PDB file of the backbone (N, CA, C, O) and the ligand in Angstrom, with CONECT records:
HET     ZN  A 101       1
ATOM      1  N   MET A   1      46.592-160.791 -34.705  1.00  0.00           N
ATOM      2  CA  MET A   1      45.767-161.178 -33.737  1.00  0.00           C
ATOM      3  C   MET A   1      44.535-161.922 -34.193  1.00  0.00           C
ATOM      4  O   MET A   1      43.970-161.658 -35.254  1.00  0.00           O
ATOM      5  N   ALA A   2      44.166-162.794 -33.413  1.00  0.00           N
ATOM      6  CA  ALA A   2      42.915-163.656 -33.736  1.00  0.00           C
ATOM      7  C   ALA A   2      42.081-163.688 -32.566  1.00  0.00           C
ATOM      8  O   ALA A   2      42.484-163.525 -31.414  1.00  0.00           O
ATOM      9  N   ARG A   3      40.718-163.939 -32.977  1.00  0.00           N
ATOM     10  CA  ARG A   3      39.795-164.039 -31.909  1.00  0.00           C
ATOM     11  C   ARG A   3      39.512-165.581 -31.708  1.00  0.00           C
ATOM     12  O   ARG A   3      39.112-166.239 -32.669  1.00  0.00           O
ATOM     13  N   TYR A   4      39.713-166.161 -30.480  1.00  0.00           N
ATOM     14  CA  TYR A   4      39.370-167.202 -30.013  1.00  0.00           C
ATOM     15  C   TYR A   4      37.955-167.212 -29.038  1.00  0.00           C
ATOM     16  O   TYR A   4      37.594-166.308 -28.284  1.00  0.00           O
ATOM     17  N   ALA A   5      37.379-168.313 -29.254  1.00  0.00           N
ATOM     18  CA  ALA A   5      36.101-168.551 -28.312  1.00  0.00           C
ATOM     19  C   ALA A   5      36.146-169.397 -27.283  1.00  0.00           C
ATOM     20  O   ALA A   5      36.694-170.497 -27.348  1.00  0.00           O
ATOM     21  N   TYR A   6      35.534-168.906 -26.195  1.00  0.00           N
ATOM     22  CA  TYR A   6      35.493-169.679 -24.909  1.00  0.00           C
ATOM     23  C   TYR A   6      34.006-169.818 -24.414  1.00  0.00           C
ATOM     24  O   TYR A   6      33.168-169.056 -24.896  1.00  0.00           O
ATOM     25  N   ARG A   7      33.636-170.756 -23.473  1.00  0.00           N
ATOM     26  CA  ARG A   7      32.385-170.844 -23.248  1.00  0.00           C
ATOM     27  C   ARG A   7      32.388-170.776 -21.665  1.00  0.00           C
ATOM     28  O   ARG A   7      33.008-171.646 -21.053  1.00  0.00           O
ATOM     29  N   CYS A   8      31.791-169.884 -21.052  1.00  0.00           N
ATOM     30  CA  CYS A   8      31.488-169.904 -19.484  1.00  0.00           C
ATOM     31  C   CYS A   8      30.276-170.816 -19.199  1.00  0.00           C
ATOM     32  O   CYS A   8      29.354-170.818 -20.013  1.00  0.00           O
ATOM     33  N   ASP A   9      30.225-171.474 -18.264  1.00  0.00           N
ATOM     34  CA  ASP A   9      29.076-172.260 -17.988  1.00  0.00           C
ATOM     35  C   ASP A   9      27.838-171.406 -17.587  1.00  0.00           C
ATOM     36  O   ASP A   9      26.699-171.794 -17.849  1.00  0.00           O
ATOM     37  N   THR A  10      28.076-170.295 -16.979  1.00  0.00           N
ATOM     38  CA  THR A  10      27.078-169.266 -16.554  1.00  0.00           C
ATOM     39  C   THR A  10      26.771-168.071 -17.341  1.00  0.00           C
ATOM     40  O   THR A  10      25.668-167.526 -17.388  1.00  0.00           O
ATOM     41  N   ASP A  11      27.976-167.656 -18.040  1.00  0.00           N
ATOM     42  CA  ASP A  11      27.696-166.504 -18.891  1.00  0.00           C
ATOM     43  C   ASP A  11      27.585-166.775 -20.421  1.00  0.00           C
ATOM     44  O   ASP A  11      27.264-165.880 -21.202  1.00  0.00           O
ATOM     45  N   GLY A  12      27.860-168.024 -20.808  1.00  0.00           N
ATOM     46  CA  GLY A  12      27.739-168.205 -22.290  1.00  0.00           C
ATOM     47  C   GLY A  12      29.128-167.948 -22.974  1.00  0.00           C
ATOM     48  O   GLY A  12      30.204-168.232 -22.449  1.00  0.00           O
ATOM     49  N   PRO A  13      28.975-167.393 -24.176  1.00  0.00           N
ATOM     50  CA  PRO A  13      30.326-167.380 -24.976  1.00  0.00           C
ATOM     51  C   PRO A  13      31.300-166.048 -24.578  1.00  0.00           C
ATOM     52  O   PRO A  13      30.923-164.955 -24.154  1.00  0.00           O
ATOM     53  N   VAL A  14      32.479-166.444 -24.817  1.00  0.00           N
ATOM     54  CA  VAL A  14      33.646-165.189 -24.230  1.00  0.00           C
ATOM     55  C   VAL A  14      34.527-165.325 -25.508  1.00  0.00           C
ATOM     56  O   VAL A  14      34.929-166.336 -26.085  1.00  0.00           O
ATOM     57  N   GLU A  15      34.698-164.048 -25.767  1.00  0.00           N
ATOM     58  CA  GLU A  15      35.736-164.011 -27.052  1.00  0.00           C
ATOM     59  C   GLU A  15      36.985-163.242 -26.390  1.00  0.00           C
ATOM     60  O   GLU A  15      36.946-162.244 -25.671  1.00  0.00           O
ATOM     61  N   VAL A  16      37.984-163.896 -26.780  1.00  0.00           N
ATOM     62  CA  VAL A  16      39.363-163.394 -26.511  1.00  0.00           C
ATOM     63  C   VAL A  16      40.153-163.226 -27.484  1.00  0.00           C
ATOM     64  O   VAL A  16      40.297-164.113 -28.326  1.00  0.00           O
ATOM     65  N   VAL A  17      40.987-161.739 -27.561  1.00  0.00           N
ATOM     66  CA  VAL A  17      41.769-161.621 -28.674  1.00  0.00           C
ATOM     67  C   VAL A  17      43.072-161.512 -28.485  1.00  0.00           C
ATOM     68  O   VAL A  17      43.488-160.563 -27.820  1.00  0.00           O
ATOM     69  N   ARG A  18      43.996-162.494 -29.051  1.00  0.00           N
ATOM     70  CA  ARG A  18      45.295-162.819 -28.690  1.00  0.00           C
ATOM     71  C   ARG A  18      46.026-163.080 -29.790  1.00  0.00           C
ATOM     72  O   ARG A  18      45.402-163.421 -30.795  1.00  0.00           O
ATOM     73  N   PRO A  19      47.323-162.992 -29.849  1.00  0.00           N
ATOM     74  CA  PRO A  19      48.269-163.483 -30.991  1.00  0.00           C
ATOM     75  C   PRO A  19      47.897-164.909 -31.610  1.00  0.00           C
ATOM     76  O   PRO A  19      47.411-165.790 -30.900  1.00  0.00           O
ATOM     77  N   ILE A  20      48.085-165.042 -32.616  1.00  0.00           N
ATOM     78  CA  ILE A  20      47.701-166.556 -33.220  1.00  0.00           C
ATOM     79  C   ILE A  20      48.691-167.569 -32.724  1.00  0.00           C
ATOM     80  O   ILE A  20      49.904-167.382 -32.827  1.00  0.00           O
ATOM     81  N   GLY A  21      48.187-168.601 -32.206  1.00  0.00           N
ATOM     82  CA  GLY A  21      49.071-169.719 -31.771  1.00  0.00           C
ATOM     83  C   GLY A  21      49.170-169.653 -30.308  1.00  0.00           C
ATOM     84  O   GLY A  21      49.723-170.582 -29.718  1.00  0.00           O
ATOM     85  N   THR A  22      48.565-168.385 -29.486  1.00  0.00           N
ATOM     86  CA  THR A  22      48.851-168.487 -27.982  1.00  0.00           C
ATOM     87  C   THR A  22      47.514-168.403 -27.221  1.00  0.00           C
ATOM     88  O   THR A  22      47.422-167.737 -26.190  1.00  0.00           O
ATOM     89  N   ALA A  23      46.544-169.044 -27.711  1.00  0.00           N
ATOM     90  CA  ALA A  23      45.396-169.253 -27.047  1.00  0.00           C
ATOM     91  C   ALA A  23      45.473-170.369 -25.793  1.00  0.00           C
ATOM     92  O   ALA A  23      45.992-171.465 -26.005  1.00  0.00           O
ATOM     93  N   PRO A  24      45.097-170.132 -24.884  1.00  0.00           N
ATOM     94  CA  PRO A  24      45.371-171.155 -23.888  1.00  0.00           C
ATOM     95  C   PRO A  24      44.096-172.180 -24.004  1.00  0.00           C
ATOM     96  O   PRO A  24      43.266-171.980 -24.891  1.00  0.00           O
ATOM     97  N   ALA A  25      43.973-173.101 -23.244  1.00  0.00           N
ATOM     98  CA  ALA A  25      43.062-174.091 -23.147  1.00  0.00           C
ATOM     99  C   ALA A  25      41.826-173.494 -22.374  1.00  0.00           C
ATOM    100  O   ALA A  25      40.668-173.764 -22.691  1.00  0.00           O
ATOM    101  N   THR A  26      42.106-172.811 -21.518  1.00  0.00           N
ATOM    102  CA  THR A  26      40.888-172.007 -20.557  1.00  0.00           C
ATOM    103  C   THR A  26      41.400-170.693 -20.269  1.00  0.00           C
ATOM    104  O   THR A  26      42.579-170.364 -20.138  1.00  0.00           O
ATOM    105  N   VAL A  27      40.354-169.976 -20.187  1.00  0.00           N
ATOM    106  CA  VAL A  27      40.780-168.561 -19.649  1.00  0.00           C
ATOM    107  C   VAL A  27      39.560-168.197 -18.511  1.00  0.00           C
ATOM    108  O   VAL A  27      38.526-168.841 -18.336  1.00  0.00           O
ATOM    109  N   ASP A  28      39.927-167.169 -17.909  1.00  0.00           N
ATOM    110  CA  ASP A  28      39.094-166.847 -16.790  1.00  0.00           C
ATOM    111  C   ASP A  28      37.988-165.903 -17.387  1.00  0.00           C
ATOM    112  O   ASP A  28      38.319-164.940 -18.078  1.00  0.00           O
ATOM    113  N   CYS A  29      36.537-166.215 -17.087  1.00  0.00           N
ATOM    114  CA  CYS A  29      35.393-165.312 -17.572  1.00  0.00           C
ATOM    115  C   CYS A  29      35.791-163.884 -16.953  1.00  0.00           C
ATOM    116  O   CYS A  29      36.179-163.758 -15.792  1.00  0.00           O
ATOM    117  N   PRO A  30      35.642-162.762 -17.913  1.00  0.00           N
ATOM    118  CA  PRO A  30      35.610-161.500 -17.510  1.00  0.00           C
ATOM    119  C   PRO A  30      34.505-161.091 -16.504  1.00  0.00           C
ATOM    120  O   PRO A  30      34.635-160.128 -15.748  1.00  0.00           O
ATOM    121  N   SER A  31      33.376-161.911 -16.548  1.00  0.00           N
ATOM    122  CA  SER A  31      32.120-161.507 -15.858  1.00  0.00           C
ATOM    123  C   SER A  31      32.120-162.038 -14.505  1.00  0.00           C
ATOM    124  O   SER A  31      31.722-161.273 -13.627  1.00  0.00           O
ATOM    125  N   CYS A  32      32.460-163.101 -14.203  1.00  0.00           N
ATOM    126  CA  CYS A  32      32.218-163.936 -12.983  1.00  0.00           C
ATOM    127  C   CYS A  32      33.471-164.787 -12.668  1.00  0.00           C
ATOM    128  O   CYS A  32      33.487-165.501 -11.666  1.00  0.00           O
ATOM    129  N   GLY A  33      34.565-164.712 -13.553  1.00  0.00           N
ATOM    130  CA  GLY A  33      35.989-165.071 -13.046  1.00  0.00           C
ATOM    131  C   GLY A  33      36.096-166.658 -12.978  1.00  0.00           C
ATOM    132  O   GLY A  33      37.139-167.209 -12.625  1.00  0.00           O
ATOM    133  N   ALA A  34      34.993-167.328 -13.324  1.00  0.00           N
ATOM    134  CA  ALA A  34      34.968-168.801 -13.408  1.00  0.00           C
ATOM    135  C   ALA A  34      35.761-169.305 -14.739  1.00  0.00           C
ATOM    136  O   ALA A  34      35.726-168.599 -15.747  1.00  0.00           O
ATOM    137  N   THR A  35      36.370-170.351 -14.731  1.00  0.00           N
ATOM    138  CA  THR A  35      37.104-170.838 -15.819  1.00  0.00           C
ATOM    139  C   THR A  35      35.988-171.173 -17.078  1.00  0.00           C
ATOM    140  O   THR A  35      34.888-171.707 -16.929  1.00  0.00           O
ATOM    141  N   ALA A  36      36.573-170.720 -18.306  1.00  0.00           N
ATOM    142  CA  ALA A  36      35.889-170.799 -19.510  1.00  0.00           C
ATOM    143  C   ALA A  36      36.471-171.525 -20.384  1.00  0.00           C
ATOM    144  O   ALA A  36      37.533-171.049 -20.787  1.00  0.00           O
ATOM    145  N   SER A  37      36.077-172.791 -20.953  1.00  0.00           N
ATOM    146  CA  SER A  37      36.841-173.687 -21.555  1.00  0.00           C
ATOM    147  C   SER A  37      36.914-173.203 -23.348  1.00  0.00           C
ATOM    148  O   SER A  37      36.028-172.463 -23.774  1.00  0.00           O
ATOM    149  N   ARG A  38      37.696-173.548 -24.006  1.00  0.00           N
ATOM    150  CA  ARG A  38      37.609-173.024 -25.474  1.00  0.00           C
ATOM    151  C   ARG A  38      36.844-173.920 -26.213  1.00  0.00           C
ATOM    152  O   ARG A  38      36.635-175.117 -26.017  1.00  0.00           O
ATOM    153  N   VAL A  39      36.422-173.115 -27.158  1.00  0.00           N
ATOM    154  CA  VAL A  39      35.354-173.634 -27.998  1.00  0.00           C
ATOM    155  C   VAL A  39      36.176-173.492 -29.370  1.00  0.00           C
ATOM    156  O   VAL A  39      36.879-172.509 -29.605  1.00  0.00           O
ATOM    157  N   PHE A  40      36.009-174.634 -30.304  1.00  0.00           N
ATOM    158  CA  PHE A  40      36.606-174.659 -31.630  1.00  0.00           C
ATOM    159  C   PHE A  40      35.418-174.378 -32.606  1.00  0.00           C
ATOM    160  O   PHE A  40      34.463-175.154 -32.621  1.00  0.00           O
ATOM    161  N   THR A  41      35.463-173.161 -33.511  1.00  0.00           N
ATOM    162  CA  THR A  41      34.636-172.889 -34.373  1.00  0.00           C
ATOM    163  C   THR A  41      35.164-172.955 -35.859  1.00  0.00           C
ATOM    164  O   THR A  41      36.328-173.164 -36.200  1.00  0.00           O
ATOM    165  N   ALA A  42      34.154-172.752 -36.611  1.00  0.00           N
ATOM    166  CA  ALA A  42      34.834-172.685 -38.255  1.00  0.00           C
ATOM    167  C   ALA A  42      35.264-171.518 -38.440  1.00  0.00           C
ATOM    168  O   ALA A  42      34.752-170.517 -37.938  1.00  0.00           O
ATOM    169  N   PRO A  43      36.394-171.526 -39.291  1.00  0.00           N
ATOM    170  CA  PRO A  43      37.009-170.233 -39.555  1.00  0.00           C
ATOM    171  C   PRO A  43      36.302-169.288 -40.506  1.00  0.00           C
ATOM    172  O   PRO A  43      35.552-169.710 -41.387  1.00  0.00           O
ATOM    173  N   MET A  44      36.538-168.088 -40.325  1.00  0.00           N
ATOM    174  CA  MET A  44      35.500-167.057 -40.728  1.00  0.00           C
ATOM    175  C   MET A  44      36.029-166.607 -42.208  1.00  0.00           C
ATOM    176  O   MET A  44      36.273-165.406 -42.323  1.00  0.00           O
ATOM    177  N   LEU A  45      36.199-167.299 -43.161  1.00  0.00           N
ATOM    178  CA  LEU A  45      36.725-167.316 -44.261  1.00  0.00           C
ATOM    179  C   LEU A  45      35.699-166.535 -45.071  1.00  0.00           C
ATOM    180  O   LEU A  45      36.105-165.485 -45.568  1.00  0.00           O
ATOM    181  N   GLY A  46      34.657-166.824 -45.245  1.00  0.00           N
ATOM    182  CA  GLY A  46      33.462-166.276 -46.043  1.00  0.00           C
ATOM    183  C   GLY A  46      33.384-164.860 -45.612  1.00  0.00           C
ATOM    184  O   GLY A  46      32.637-164.230 -46.361  1.00  0.00           O
ATOM    185  N   LEU A  47      33.891-164.152 -44.676  1.00  0.00           N
ATOM    186  CA  LEU A  47      33.695-162.933 -44.427  1.00  0.00           C
ATOM    187  C   LEU A  47      34.720-161.942 -45.084  1.00  0.00           C
ATOM    188  O   LEU A  47      34.622-160.724 -45.233  1.00  0.00           O
ATOM    189  N   ALA A  48      35.650-162.732 -45.408  1.00  0.00           N
ATOM    190  CA  ALA A  48      36.850-162.311 -45.857  1.00  0.00           C
ATOM    191  C   ALA A  48      36.602-161.386 -47.196  1.00  0.00           C
ATOM    192  O   ALA A  48      35.568-161.656 -47.806  1.00  0.00           O
ATOM    193  N   ASP A  49      37.422-160.324 -47.732  1.00  0.00           N
ATOM    194  CA  ASP A  49      37.146-159.588 -48.928  1.00  0.00           C
ATOM    195  C   ASP A  49      37.729-160.388 -50.083  1.00  0.00           C
ATOM    196  O   ASP A  49      38.852-160.892 -50.071  1.00  0.00           O
ATOM    197  N   ARG A  50      36.769-160.459 -51.180  1.00  0.00           N
ATOM    198  CA  ARG A  50      37.030-161.383 -52.047  1.00  0.00           C
ATOM    199  C   ARG A  50      38.393-160.950 -52.950  1.00  0.00           C
ATOM    200  O   ARG A  50      39.195-161.804 -53.326  1.00  0.00           O
ATOM    201  N   GLY A  51      38.539-159.611 -53.228  1.00  0.00           N
ATOM    202  CA  GLY A  51      39.731-159.184 -53.913  1.00  0.00           C
ATOM    203  C   GLY A  51      41.032-159.469 -52.915  1.00  0.00           C
ATOM    204  O   GLY A  51      42.077-159.840 -53.448  1.00  0.00           O
ATOM    205  N   ARG A  52      40.991-159.341 -51.827  1.00  0.00           N
ATOM    206  CA  ARG A  52      42.250-159.849 -50.977  1.00  0.00           C
ATOM    207  C   ARG A  52      42.763-161.165 -50.956  1.00  0.00           C
ATOM    208  O   ARG A  52      43.915-161.595 -51.017  1.00  0.00           O
ATOM    209  N   MET A  53      41.248-161.915 -50.818  1.00  0.00           N
ATOM    210  CA  MET A  53      41.591-163.300 -50.891  1.00  0.00           C
ATOM    211  C   MET A  53      42.107-163.756 -52.135  1.00  0.00           C
ATOM    212  O   MET A  53      42.945-164.658 -52.169  1.00  0.00           O
ATOM    213  N   GLY A  54      41.668-163.199 -53.168  1.00  0.00           N
ATOM    214  CA  GLY A  54      42.008-163.609 -54.698  1.00  0.00           C
ATOM    215  C   GLY A  54      43.580-163.374 -54.613  1.00  0.00           C
ATOM    216  O   GLY A  54      44.416-164.247 -54.843  1.00  0.00           O
ATOM    217  N   LEU A  55      43.858-162.023 -54.239  1.00  0.00           N
ATOM    218  CA  LEU A  55      45.289-161.683 -54.359  1.00  0.00           C
ATOM    219  C   LEU A  55      46.385-162.701 -53.533  1.00  0.00           C
ATOM    220  O   LEU A  55      47.443-163.166 -53.956  1.00  0.00           O
ATOM    221  N   ILE A  56      45.734-162.877 -52.184  1.00  0.00           N
ATOM    222  CA  ILE A  56      46.465-163.879 -51.508  1.00  0.00           C
ATOM    223  C   ILE A  56      46.557-165.329 -52.154  1.00  0.00           C
ATOM    224  O   ILE A  56      47.603-165.971 -52.065  1.00  0.00           O
ATOM    225  N   ASP A  57      45.541-165.783 -52.745  1.00  0.00           N
ATOM    226  CA  ASP A  57      45.651-167.189 -53.417  1.00  0.00           C
ATOM    227  C   ASP A  57      46.448-167.165 -54.553  1.00  0.00           C
ATOM    228  O   ASP A  57      47.137-168.154 -54.802  1.00  0.00           O
ATOM    229  N   ARG A  58      46.470-166.030 -55.407  1.00  0.00           N
ATOM    230  CA  ARG A  58      47.630-166.098 -56.629  1.00  0.00           C
ATOM    231  C   ARG A  58      48.857-165.769 -55.922  1.00  0.00           C
ATOM    232  O   ARG A  58      49.881-166.163 -56.480  1.00  0.00           O
ATOM    233  N   THR A  59      49.002-165.126 -54.799  1.00  0.00           N
ATOM    234  CA  THR A  59      50.538-165.105 -54.580  1.00  0.00           C
ATOM    235  C   THR A  59      50.886-166.231 -53.981  1.00  0.00           C
ATOM    236  O   THR A  59      52.064-166.580 -54.054  1.00  0.00           O
ATOM    237  N   THR A  60      50.008-166.974 -53.318  1.00  0.00           N
ATOM    238  CA  THR A  60      50.587-168.309 -53.060  1.00  0.00           C
ATOM    239  C   THR A  60      50.608-169.262 -54.060  1.00  0.00           C
ATOM    240  O   THR A  60      51.403-170.193 -53.937  1.00  0.00           O
ATOM    241  N   ALA A  61      49.981-169.214 -54.901  1.00  0.00           N
ATOM    242  CA  ALA A  61      50.113-170.262 -56.086  1.00  0.00           C
ATOM    243  C   ALA A  61      51.413-169.961 -56.926  1.00  0.00           C
ATOM    244  O   ALA A  61      52.085-170.776 -57.558  1.00  0.00           O
ATOM    245  N   SER A  62      51.617-168.569 -56.784  1.00  0.00           N
ATOM    246  CA  SER A  62      52.867-168.143 -57.757  1.00  0.00           C
ATOM    247  C   SER A  62      54.090-168.749 -57.194  1.00  0.00           C
ATOM    248  O   SER A  62      55.035-168.944 -57.959  1.00  0.00           O
ATOM    249  N   ALA A  63      54.196-169.103 -55.813  1.00  0.00           N
ATOM    250  CA  ALA A  63      55.271-169.513 -55.299  1.00  0.00           C
ATOM    251  C   ALA A  63      55.255-171.048 -55.586  1.00  0.00           C
ATOM    252  O   ALA A  63      56.259-171.690 -55.275  1.00  0.00           O
ATOM    253  N   HIS A  64      54.500-171.498 -55.990  1.00  0.00           N
ATOM    254  CA  HIS A  64      54.462-173.208 -56.248  1.00  0.00           C
ATOM    255  C   HIS A  64      54.453-173.522 -57.782  1.00  0.00           C
ATOM    256  O   HIS A  64      55.144-174.396 -58.304  1.00  0.00           O
ATOM    257  N   GLU A  65      53.642-172.754 -58.388  1.00  0.00           N
ATOM    258  CA  GLU A  65      53.202-172.884 -59.761  1.00  0.00           C
ATOM    259  C   GLU A  65      53.159-171.383 -60.601  1.00  0.00           C
ATOM    260  O   GLU A  65      52.174-170.749 -60.978  1.00  0.00           O
ATOM    261  N   PRO A  66      54.569-171.083 -60.736  1.00  0.00           N
ATOM    262  CA  PRO A  66      54.781-169.875 -61.463  1.00  0.00           C
ATOM    263  C   PRO A  66      54.390-170.070 -62.978  1.00  0.00           C
ATOM    264  O   PRO A  66      54.684-171.058 -63.651  1.00  0.00           O
ATOM    265  N   GLN A  67      53.712-169.021 -63.386  1.00  0.00           N
ATOM    266  CA  GLN A  67      53.436-168.807 -65.016  1.00  0.00           C
ATOM    267  C   GLN A  67      54.717-168.753 -65.967  1.00  0.00           C
ATOM    268  O   GLN A  67      55.558-167.855 -65.923  1.00  0.00           O
ATOM    269  N   VAL A  68      54.739-169.677 -66.700  1.00  0.00           N
ATOM    270  CA  VAL A  68      55.959-169.813 -67.382  1.00  0.00           C
ATOM    271  C   VAL A  68      55.407-169.306 -68.865  1.00  0.00           C
ATOM    272  O   VAL A  68      54.229-169.500 -69.166  1.00  0.00           O
ATOM    273  N   VAL A  69      56.102-168.807 -69.551  1.00  0.00           N
ATOM    274  CA  VAL A  69      55.957-168.039 -70.746  1.00  0.00           C
ATOM    275  C   VAL A  69      56.738-169.137 -71.903  1.00  0.00           C
ATOM    276  O   VAL A  69      57.820-169.612 -71.559  1.00  0.00           O
ATOM    277  N   SER A  70      56.271-169.445 -73.004  1.00  0.00           N
ATOM    278  CA  SER A  70      56.714-170.197 -74.204  1.00  0.00           C
ATOM    279  C   SER A  70      57.661-169.319 -74.968  1.00  0.00           C
ATOM    280  O   SER A  70      58.787-169.678 -75.312  1.00  0.00           O
ATOM    281  N   ALA A  71      57.124-168.127 -75.216  1.00  0.00           N
ATOM    282  CA  ALA A  71      57.558-167.287 -76.269  1.00  0.00           C
ATOM    283  C   ALA A  71      57.313-165.886 -75.803  1.00  0.00           C
ATOM    284  O   ALA A  71      56.469-165.562 -74.968  1.00  0.00           O
ATOM    285  N   PRO A  72      58.382-164.855 -76.614  1.00  0.00           N
ATOM    286  CA  PRO A  72      58.275-163.552 -76.058  1.00  0.00           C
ATOM    287  C   PRO A  72      57.017-163.011 -76.718  1.00  0.00           C
ATOM    288  O   PRO A  72      56.646-163.393 -77.828  1.00  0.00           O
ATOM    289  N   PRO A  73      56.277-161.963 -75.872  1.00  0.00           N
ATOM    290  CA  PRO A  73      55.299-161.363 -76.701  1.00  0.00           C
ATOM    291  C   PRO A  73      55.229-160.981 -77.980  1.00  0.00           C
ATOM    292  O   PRO A  73      56.285-160.570 -78.462  1.00  0.00           O
ATOM    293  N   PRO A  74      54.088-161.006 -78.807  1.00  0.00           N
ATOM    294  CA  PRO A  74      54.080-160.807 -80.309  1.00  0.00           C
ATOM    295  C   PRO A  74      54.357-159.340 -80.443  1.00  0.00           C
ATOM    296  O   PRO A  74      53.945-158.642 -79.517  1.00  0.00           O
ATOM    297  N   ARG A  75      54.960-158.771 -81.396  1.00  0.00           N
ATOM    298  CA  ARG A  75      55.493-157.484 -81.757  1.00  0.00           C
ATOM    299  C   ARG A  75      54.206-156.831 -82.065  1.00  0.00           C
ATOM    300  O   ARG A  75      53.238-157.426 -82.539  1.00  0.00           O
ATOM    301  N   PRO A  76      54.244-155.542 -81.762  1.00  0.00           N
ATOM    302  CA  PRO A  76      52.861-154.901 -82.233  1.00  0.00           C
ATOM    303  C   PRO A  76      52.952-154.594 -83.741  1.00  0.00           C
ATOM    304  O   PRO A  76      54.020-154.439 -84.333  1.00  0.00           O
ATOM    305  N   LEU A  77      51.862-154.527 -84.246  1.00  0.00           N
ATOM    306  CA  LEU A  77      51.778-154.415 -85.881  1.00  0.00           C
ATOM    307  C   LEU A  77      52.048-152.985 -86.334  1.00  0.00           C
ATOM    308  O   LEU A  77      51.377-152.005 -86.010  1.00  0.00           O
ATOM    309  N   ARG A  78      53.010-152.995 -87.045  1.00  0.00           N
ATOM    310  CA  ARG A  78      53.215-151.410 -87.537  1.00  0.00           C
ATOM    311  C   ARG A  78      52.543-151.194 -88.734  1.00  0.00           C
ATOM    312  O   ARG A  78      52.877-151.815 -89.743  1.00  0.00           O
ATOM    313  N   ARG A  79      51.628-150.379 -88.741  1.00  0.00           N
ATOM    314  CA  ARG A  79      50.751-149.979 -89.684  1.00  0.00           C
ATOM    315  C   ARG A  79      51.180-148.963 -90.606  1.00  0.00           C
ATOM    316  O   ARG A  79      51.079-148.931 -91.832  1.00  0.00           O
ATOM    317  N   ASP A  80      51.691-148.117 -89.774  1.00  0.00           N
ATOM    318  CA  ASP A  80      52.024-146.766 -90.646  1.00  0.00           C
ATOM    319  C   ASP A  80      53.523-146.686 -90.766  1.00  0.00           C
ATOM    320  O   ASP A  80      53.973-145.542 -90.839  1.00  0.00           O
ATOM    321  N   ALA A  81      54.491-147.809 -90.805  1.00  0.00           N
ATOM    322  CA  ALA A  81      55.703-147.789 -91.056  1.00  0.00           C
ATOM    323  C   ALA A  81      56.187-146.838 -92.132  1.00  0.00           C
ATOM    324  O   ALA A  81      55.576-146.853 -93.201  1.00  0.00           O
ATOM    325  N   PRO A  82      57.185-146.034 -91.982  1.00  0.00           N
ATOM    326  CA  PRO A  82      57.583-145.248 -93.127  1.00  0.00           C
ATOM    327  C   PRO A  82      58.396-146.193 -94.080  1.00  0.00           C
ATOM    328  O   PRO A  82      58.987-147.237 -93.806  1.00  0.00           O
ATOM    329  N   ALA A  83      58.244-145.461 -95.412  1.00  0.00           N
ATOM    330  CA  ALA A  83      58.848-146.437 -96.279  1.00  0.00           C
ATOM    331  C   ALA A  83      60.245-146.180 -96.323  1.00  0.00           C
ATOM    332  O   ALA A  83      60.546-145.001 -96.140  1.00  0.00           O
ATOM    333  N   PRO A  84      61.255-147.050 -96.534  1.00  0.00           N
ATOM    334  CA  PRO A  84      62.613-147.134 -96.242  1.00  0.00           C
ATOM    335  C   PRO A  84      63.252-146.302 -97.529  1.00  0.00           C
ATOM    336  O   PRO A  84      62.862-146.385 -98.694  1.00  0.00           O
ATOM    337  N   HIS A  85      64.161-145.612 -97.104  1.00  0.00           N
ATOM    338  CA  HIS A  85      64.675-144.485 -97.881  1.00  0.00           C
ATOM    339  C   HIS A  85      65.537-145.157 -98.793  1.00  0.00           C
ATOM    340  O   HIS A  85      66.241-146.056 -98.333  1.00  0.00           O
ATOM    341  N   PRO A  86      65.617-144.845-100.160  1.00  0.00           N
ATOM    342  CA  PRO A  86      66.251-145.791-101.154  1.00  0.00           C
ATOM    343  C   PRO A  86      67.891-145.778-100.981  1.00  0.00           C
ATOM    344  O   PRO A  86      68.587-146.580-101.603  1.00  0.00           O
ATOM    345  N   ALA A  87      68.423-144.843-100.122  1.00  0.00           N
ATOM    346  CA  ALA A  87      69.918-145.128-100.029  1.00  0.00           C
ATOM    347  C   ALA A  87      70.234-146.031 -98.769  1.00  0.00           C
ATOM    348  O   ALA A  87      71.332-146.587 -98.745  1.00  0.00           O
ATOM    349  N   THR A  88      69.301-146.229 -97.659  1.00  0.00           N
ATOM    350  CA  THR A  88      69.452-147.249 -96.870  1.00  0.00           C
ATOM    351  C   THR A  88      69.023-148.429 -97.375  1.00  0.00           C
ATOM    352  O   THR A  88      69.395-149.392 -96.705  1.00  0.00           O
ATOM    353  N   ARG A  89      68.302-148.712 -98.422  1.00  0.00           N
ATOM    354  CA  ARG A  89      67.688-150.044 -98.715  1.00  0.00           C
ATOM    355  C   ARG A  89      68.725-151.345 -98.587  1.00  0.00           C
ATOM    356  O   ARG A  89      68.343-152.488 -98.332  1.00  0.00           O
ATOM    357  N   ARG A  90      69.918-151.005 -98.781  1.00  0.00           N
ATOM    358  CA  ARG A  90      70.866-152.193 -98.840  1.00  0.00           C
ATOM    359  C   ARG A  90      71.535-152.589 -97.418  1.00  0.00           C
ATOM    360  O   ARG A  90      72.097-153.657 -97.179  1.00  0.00           O
ATOM    361  N   LEU A  91      71.370-151.583 -96.588  1.00  0.00           N
ATOM    362  CA  LEU A  91      71.949-151.647 -95.353  1.00  0.00           C
ATOM    363  C   LEU A  91      71.148-153.034 -94.490  1.00  0.00           C
ATOM    364  O   LEU A  91      69.942-153.264 -94.577  1.00  0.00           O
ATOM    365  N   PRO A  92      72.038-153.772 -93.748  1.00  0.00           N
ATOM    366  CA  PRO A  92      71.409-154.910 -93.165  1.00  0.00           C
ATOM    367  C   PRO A  92      70.503-154.610 -92.158  1.00  0.00           C
ATOM    368  O   PRO A  92      70.601-153.597 -91.464  1.00  0.00           O
ATOM    369  N   ARG A  93      69.540-155.519 -92.032  1.00  0.00           N
ATOM    370  CA  ARG A  93      68.233-155.200 -91.007  1.00  0.00           C
ATOM    371  C   ARG A  93      68.318-155.878 -89.809  1.00  0.00           C
ATOM    372  O   ARG A  93      68.852-156.982 -89.918  1.00  0.00           O
ATOM    373  N   PRO A  94      68.004-155.606 -88.837  1.00  0.00           N
ATOM    374  CA  PRO A  94      67.975-156.253 -87.430  1.00  0.00           C
ATOM    375  C   PRO A  94      67.000-157.533 -87.665  1.00  0.00           C
ATOM    376  O   PRO A  94      66.746-158.295 -86.732  1.00  0.00           O
TER     377      PRO A  94
HETATM  378 ZN    ZN A 101      31.262-166.238 -16.509  1.00  0.00          ZN2+
END
């Protein structure tokens, strides 16, 4: 749903909530019944939540510019690796 702005000549601004893309050019004013013509305003993007807008931007960008990795992630450093058993020293290692 979207809010569409109209202006009545006698009552001033009128807001109508309708599904996106279904706004007619004129509506009847709820106060006086006269024809109110549509007014185009700037989108209210500044009032959106930054976290949500960032998520939407990243999701949209990932469809066109997916992040590609060039190598597998580095293996974690094993500091406390146990010493190999002398009997298994000759076995092949992965
Ligand atoms: Zn009116």
